[in-house]
C-alpha positions, 0 to 999 in steps of 0.5 A: 538679490542679484545674480552672478550673470547680471553682475557680469553682464552689467561690468561686460566681464571687466575686472573692476581692479585691473580694468582688463577684459578677462571674459573666462576669468572674471569671478564674482565676489563679495565686497563684504563677506557673508561671514560679516553680514555682507549680502548678495545684493548687487551693491555688494558684488564685485567682478574681479579677475582671478589668476 
Protein backbone atom coordinates (compact mmCIF):
# COMPACT_ATOMS: atom_id res chain seq x y z
CA UNK A 1 0.00 0.00 0.00
CA UNK A 2 1.46 3.34 -1.05
CA UNK A 3 0.92 6.54 0.84
CA UNK A 4 -0.15 9.86 -0.62
CA UNK A 5 3.20 11.37 0.31
CA UNK A 6 5.07 8.64 -1.59
CA UNK A 7 3.07 9.33 -4.75
CA UNK A 8 3.54 13.10 -4.47
CA UNK A 9 7.27 12.71 -3.87
CA UNK A 10 7.71 10.32 -6.81
CA UNK A 11 5.88 12.64 -9.24
CA UNK A 12 7.53 15.79 -7.77
CA UNK A 13 4.00 17.23 -7.41
CA UNK A 14 3.59 17.44 -11.18
CA UNK A 15 0.17 16.62 -12.59
CA UNK A 16 0.29 13.56 -14.82
CA UNK A 17 -2.44 14.99 -17.08
CA UNK A 18 -1.38 18.61 -17.73
CA UNK A 19 2.29 18.09 -16.73
CA UNK A 20 2.30 21.33 -14.72
CA UNK A 21 3.98 21.89 -11.37
CA UNK A 22 1.18 22.87 -8.99
CA UNK A 23 2.51 21.89 -5.56
CA UNK A 24 -0.48 23.08 -3.56
CA UNK A 25 -3.15 21.81 -5.94
CA UNK A 26 -2.02 18.31 -6.90
CA UNK A 27 -4.08 15.55 -5.31
CA UNK A 28 -3.72 11.81 -5.42
CA UNK A 29 -6.63 9.87 -6.92
CA UNK A 30 -7.29 6.26 -7.84
CA UNK A 31 -7.05 5.18 -11.47
CA UNK A 32 -9.49 2.36 -10.78
CA UNK A 33 -11.90 3.48 -8.07
CA UNK A 34 -12.04 1.50 -4.86
CA UNK A 35 -15.76 0.89 -5.51
CA UNK A 36 -14.68 -0.94 -8.67
CA UNK A 37 -12.20 -3.12 -6.75
CA UNK A 38 -9.32 -0.66 -7.10
CA UNK A 39 -6.55 -0.78 -4.54
CA UNK A 40 -4.33 1.70 -2.73
CA UNK A 41 -1.27 0.20 -4.43
CA UNK A 42 1.21 2.64 -5.96
CA UNK A 43 0.36 1.47 -9.49
CA UNK A 44 -3.29 2.46 -9.01
CA UNK A 45 -2.65 6.00 -7.75
CA UNK A 46 -2.30 9.07 -9.94
CA UNK A 47 -1.31 12.68 -9.16
CA UNK A 48 -3.88 15.06 -10.64
CA UNK A 49 -4.18 18.87 -10.64
CA UNK A 50 -7.63 19.85 -9.43
CA UNK A 51 -8.86 23.38 -10.13
